[in-house]
Every structure is written in C-alpha cells, then in structure tokens.
C-alpha positions as CSV (number, residue, x, y, z in Angstrom):
1,M,-33.2,-73.2,49.6
2,E,-30.3,-73.6,52.2
3,K,-28.4,-70.6,52.8
4,F,-25.4,-69.6,54.9
5,N,-24.6,-66.7,57.0
6,S,-21.5,-65.2,55.2
7,G,-21.1,-62.6,58.1
8,L,-21.4,-59.8,55.6
9,N,-24.5,-57.6,55.1
10,I,-24.4,-58.2,51.4
11,T,-27.2,-59.7,49.2
12,P,-26.9,-61.4,45.8
13,K,-29.6,-60.2,43.3
14,T,-31.1,-61.8,40.2
15,N,-32.6,-60.2,37.1
16,P,-30.1,-58.9,36.4
17,L,-27.2,-60.5,38.6
18,N,-25.9,-58.0,41.0
19,F,-25.0,-57.5,44.7
20,E,-26.6,-55.1,47.4
21,Y,-24.4,-53.8,49.9
22,G,-25.3,-53.0,53.3
23,E,-24.5,-49.6,55.2
24,N,-21.4,-50.9,56.8
25,C,-20.0,-52.8,53.6
26,F,-18.1,-51.5,50.6
27,G,-18.2,-53.1,47.1
28,P,-17.7,-52.2,43.5
29,K,-19.9,-52.2,40.3
30,V,-20.0,-56.0,39.2
31,E,-18.1,-57.5,36.4
32,N,-20.3,-59.5,34.1
33,R,-18.7,-62.8,32.5
34,K,-20.8,-63.3,29.1
35,L,-21.4,-66.7,27.5
36,N,-19.4,-65.6,24.4
37,D,-16.4,-64.7,27.0
38,I,-16.0,-68.5,28.1
39,R,-16.9,-70.4,25.1
40,K,-13.3,-71.5,24.7
41,S,-13.5,-73.6,27.7
42,L,-16.5,-75.5,27.3
43,M,-17.1,-78.9,25.9
44,D,-19.6,-77.4,23.1
45,P,-18.1,-73.9,22.3
46,N,-21.3,-73.4,20.3
47,C,-23.8,-74.3,23.0
48,K,-26.7,-72.0,24.0
49,G,-27.1,-70.7,27.5
50,P,-27.9,-67.4,29.7
51,K,-26.2,-64.5,28.1
52,T,-24.7,-63.5,31.2
53,V,-23.3,-66.5,33.0
54,Y,-22.0,-65.0,36.2
55,S,-21.3,-61.7,37.8
56,I,-18.1,-60.9,40.0
57,A,-17.7,-58.2,42.6
58,M,-13.9,-58.2,43.6
59,D,-12.9,-56.3,46.6
60,I,-15.8,-56.2,48.9
61,G,-16.0,-56.2,52.7
62,K,-16.8,-54.2,55.8
63,K,-15.7,-50.6,55.6
64,K,-13.9,-50.7,58.9
65,H,-11.5,-53.3,57.4
66,L,-10.6,-51.6,54.1
67,D,-7.2,-50.2,55.1
68,Q,-6.3,-53.4,57.0
69,L,-7.4,-55.5,53.8
70,E,-5.0,-53.3,51.7
71,E,-2.1,-53.4,54.1
72,Q,-2.3,-57.0,54.2
73,H,-2.7,-57.5,50.3
74,L,-5.8,-59.6,51.0
75,L,-9.0,-59.1,48.8
76,F,-12.3,-60.8,49.3
77,G,-14.3,-61.5,46.3
78,I,-18.1,-62.8,45.6
79,V,-19.7,-64.3,42.6
80,T,-23.1,-65.1,41.9
81,Y,-24.2,-67.5,39.0
82,A,-27.3,-67.5,36.6
83,D,-29.6,-70.7,36.9
84,G,-29.9,-72.9,33.7
85,K,-27.4,-74.8,31.8
86,L,-24.5,-74.2,29.0
87,G,-25.8,-76.8,26.6
88,K,-25.2,-80.0,28.3
89,E,-22.9,-78.6,30.9
90,P,-24.0,-76.8,34.1
91,I,-23.4,-73.1,34.6
92,R,-19.6,-73.0,35.4
93,S,-16.6,-70.6,35.2
94,Q,-14.0,-70.8,32.6
95,G,-10.9,-72.7,33.7
96,H,-7.8,-70.7,34.7
97,I,-4.6,-70.6,36.7
98,H,-3.8,-67.8,39.2
99,K,-1.1,-65.7,38.0
100,R,2.3,-65.3,39.8
101,S,2.4,-62.4,42.5
102,V,5.4,-60.2,42.7
103,Y,4.2,-59.4,46.4
104,G,4.0,-63.1,47.0
105,R,7.7,-63.7,46.0
106,N,6.5,-64.9,42.6
107,W,4.3,-67.6,43.7
108,S,1.0,-68.2,42.0
109,T,-1.5,-67.6,44.9
110,P,-4.1,-69.8,46.3
111,E,-7.8,-69.0,47.0
112,V,-10.0,-70.0,49.8
113,Y,-13.7,-70.5,48.7
114,Q,-16.8,-70.7,50.8
115,I,-20.2,-71.6,49.4
116,W,-23.2,-69.0,50.3
117,S,-26.0,-70.6,48.6
118,G,-26.6,-73.4,45.9
119,K,-24.4,-76.3,45.4
120,A,-21.0,-76.2,44.0
121,V,-18.4,-78.3,42.6
122,I,-14.8,-76.7,42.6
123,Y,-12.9,-78.9,39.9
124,I,-9.1,-78.6,40.1
125,Q,-6.2,-80.1,38.3
126,E,-2.4,-80.1,39.3
127,Y,-1.2,-78.9,35.7
128,A,-2.6,-77.5,32.5
129,E,-0.2,-79.6,30.7
130,D,-1.0,-82.8,28.5
131,D,-0.7,-84.8,31.5
132,P,-2.8,-83.0,34.0
133,G,-1.5,-84.8,37.1
134,K,-4.1,-85.2,40.0
135,C,-7.6,-84.3,39.2
136,Y,-10.2,-83.6,41.9
137,A,-14.0,-82.8,41.8
138,V,-14.7,-81.3,45.4
139,Y,-18.5,-81.2,46.0
140,A,-19.4,-78.2,48.4
141,D,-22.8,-77.3,50.1
142,P,-23.5,-73.8,51.8
143,G,-20.9,-73.2,54.3
144,D,-18.3,-75.5,53.0
145,I,-14.8,-74.2,52.6
146,V,-12.6,-75.4,49.7
147,I,-8.9,-74.3,49.1
148,V,-7.6,-74.0,45.6
149,P,-3.6,-74.5,45.9
150,P,-1.1,-72.5,44.1
151,S,-0.6,-73.1,40.4
152,W,-3.5,-75.6,40.1
153,A,-5.8,-75.1,37.1
154,H,-9.6,-75.0,38.3
155,A,-13.1,-73.9,37.7
156,T,-16.1,-73.7,39.9
157,I,-19.4,-75.5,38.8
158,S,-22.9,-74.9,39.9
159,A,-24.1,-78.5,40.7
160,N,-27.9,-77.6,40.6
161,P,-29.2,-75.9,37.3
162,K,-32.4,-74.8,39.3
163,T,-30.6,-73.1,42.2
164,P,-28.2,-70.2,41.3
165,L,-24.9,-70.5,43.1
166,T,-23.0,-67.8,45.3
167,F,-19.8,-68.0,47.0
168,G,-17.3,-65.7,48.4
169,A,-13.6,-66.3,48.4
170,W,-10.3,-64.8,49.8
171,C,-7.9,-63.8,47.1
172,D,-4.5,-61.9,46.7
173,R,-5.0,-58.3,46.1
174,E,-2.7,-58.6,42.9
175,Y,-5.0,-61.3,41.6
176,G,-4.7,-62.1,37.9
177,F,-5.9,-65.2,35.6
178,E,-3.9,-67.1,33.0
179,Y,-6.1,-68.9,30.3
180,E,-3.6,-69.8,27.7
181,K,-3.0,-73.3,28.5
182,V,-6.4,-74.4,29.3
183,R,-7.7,-72.8,26.2
184,A,-5.0,-74.4,24.3
185,H,-6.5,-77.9,25.6
186,K,-9.9,-76.8,24.8
187,G,-10.9,-76.7,28.4
188,L,-9.9,-78.6,31.5
189,A,-9.2,-82.3,31.7
190,W,-12.7,-83.3,32.8
191,F,-16.1,-81.7,31.7
192,P,-19.3,-81.8,34.0
193,L,-22.5,-82.7,32.3
194,I,-26.0,-82.3,33.8
195,E,-28.3,-85.3,32.8
196,D,-31.9,-84.8,32.5
197,S,-32.5,-86.3,35.8
198,G,-30.2,-83.5,37.5
199,K,-27.5,-85.9,38.2
200,L,-23.8,-84.6,37.6
201,T,-21.6,-86.7,35.5
202,W,-18.1,-86.2,34.0
203,V,-16.6,-86.8,30.7
204,H,-12.8,-86.8,30.0
205,N,-11.4,-84.0,27.6
206,S,-9.1,-86.2,25.1
207,N,-6.8,-83.4,24.7
208,Y,-5.4,-84.5,28.3
209,K,-4.0,-87.8,29.3
210,K,-6.8,-89.6,31.1
211,N,-6.0,-89.5,35.0
212,E,-8.4,-90.6,37.6
213,L,-11.0,-88.2,38.6
214,I,-11.3,-88.2,42.3
215,I,-14.6,-87.1,43.7
216,K,-14.7,-86.1,47.3
217,K,-15.9,-83.6,50.0
218,P,-13.9,-80.8,51.1
219,N,-10.8,-81.3,53.5
220,S,-11.0,-80.0,57.1
221,Y,-7.9,-77.9,56.5
222,K,-7.1,-77.9,60.1
223,E,-3.5,-77.5,59.1
224,F,-4.3,-73.7,58.0
225,G,-6.2,-73.2,61.4
226,I,-9.6,-72.8,59.5
227,K,-12.8,-74.0,60.9
228,Q,-15.4,-75.6,58.4
229,K,-19.0,-74.4,58.2
230,E,-17.9,-71.0,60.0
231,S,-17.9,-67.9,57.8
232,I,-14.4,-67.1,56.5
233,Y,-14.9,-63.5,56.9
234,T,-15.8,-63.8,60.4
235,Q,-12.9,-66.1,60.9
236,Y,-10.7,-63.2,59.5
237,E,-12.5,-60.6,61.9
238,N,-11.8,-62.9,64.8
239,N,-8.0,-63.6,63.5
240,P,-6.9,-61.0,61.0
241,N,-3.6,-63.0,60.2
242,L,-5.4,-66.2,59.4
243,F,-5.5,-65.9,55.7
244,L,-2.1,-64.2,55.2
245,F,-1.0,-67.3,53.3
246,V,-3.3,-66.2,50.4
247,P,-1.1,-63.5,49.4
248,K,2.0,-65.0,51.0
249,P,1.8,-68.9,50.1
250,Y,5.3,-69.3,50.9
251,L,4.4,-69.0,54.6
252,T,2.4,-72.2,54.4
253,E,5.1,-74.0,51.8
254,E,5.0,-77.2,53.7
255,H,1.4,-77.8,53.2
256,W,1.4,-77.5,49.5
257,E,3.4,-80.3,48.3
258,N,1.1,-83.2,49.0
259,F,-1.9,-81.0,49.2
260,I,-5.5,-82.8,49.0
261,P,-8.3,-80.3,48.8
C-alpha cells in the first residue's frame, strides 16, 4: 500500500480506529463518527456499513510548535477511515460547510488537505442551494494536496473500499461545521457509488439543479506558494507563515473568486 511521509511521528491504527502519537508529538483522544451520525447525508440513509465510519483527531502536531500554532490560530487535524462501504457508497464524510470565523473577519474558512494513505476524492460544490454552482470531484493519491475554498460545501470520499484512507489538514482553530443546508437537500449534489468492479461512479441528487460534475486531479496551487507532494506540515515548519490564509482567508482574497481546486 502506497504511503506518504507526513513529516509527523503519528501512526494511524485500526481495530479500533485511533492514532498513536510519537514522543515529540501531541494530540487528543479521537472523536468517532458513527454511521448513525451521517445517515442524513447518504444516498441510502438506511444502508448498512461499519458502525464507526471514521475517527478524527483535531489539534495535533509537534510539541515545539504548540504555542506558535495557538498564536497563529492554526490547527492541524488528521482523519482515518474504516474500510468497506456504506451500502452502495464508499466510506465518506457527511457534507458540510465551514462556519464563519470571527478571527477571520467573518469569512468561512478554507481547508488544506493532504492524503497520507489510500485514495481519496475531495468532492466540493460552490453552494449548498438548489443550484449548487460549480461541482468538482478531485481525485487525490498519497502526497497530493487539495484546497477547499471558503464557503464551498464538501465531503471527503475513500475511493478504494479495501484500503483505509488517512489524511491530514490545516484548519482554522475556530473551526465549526454547518450541516443544515446539505441535510435539507438530503446530501450533496452528486453521490459517489462503488461498482462491484471497484470503479467509482457518480449519481446526481435530484434535489439540486443538475450541473456538470468536473472530474480532475488537484491543482498545483502555486499562487499559494504550496508545493505538491511535499508534507504540508514540513512546509509549515520551513515557512510558519505559509498557511496563514487558512485562519485569515482575506489575505488571499484575490485567489478565491475564480478558484479551481
């Protein structure tokens, strides 16, 4: 199984899902998302699947960076998924939008993902209204970086049911999630399905206007100064100001208007 050097001495564990923190790292007890927690966002709310769908550890990193991260209002989180399926869908998160941050001048904050192991699709849509606007399915392998822009609804999907997905992400320390609009539409605008062959296909959610689903690989994000395939935690170590646009999205306002993930 292809893996990526995250730059952190943190190891995902299975049975149960958890994380093991190295001596130089800090991290909390994991939060578990149960199948019953996310049913309202699934194509088949009554589907069968693993009881614990994924586990989250928010606010992890190297001990020497803790004070600096708090001062910068930055937070690093990691998530690991179970293997298997959710009915006909792959293992996935529920769709949400990031809440607006007082620290970020009332902007909804972006998020910077990096895949550690497994294969992922970051699905994002411009709006959680009847017209979802632009819809993207961004396919990502270990080491790939994907940015979710402010205010866009999104979900993270495991593209291989036999290989658990793990990823890390830079977030705002004041992070919060809004689910209401997505749940009102009974999910996001496109549902991922796993065929018996293992191929990932997409089915439109009829509660939205049917807009084109653009399937692509991640952008380079050169305008943000980010380097693909290099650990986003190590990039932070080398340049502690590199991800300040996460808690302060107004710093890169010019990049969000015509953003392509």
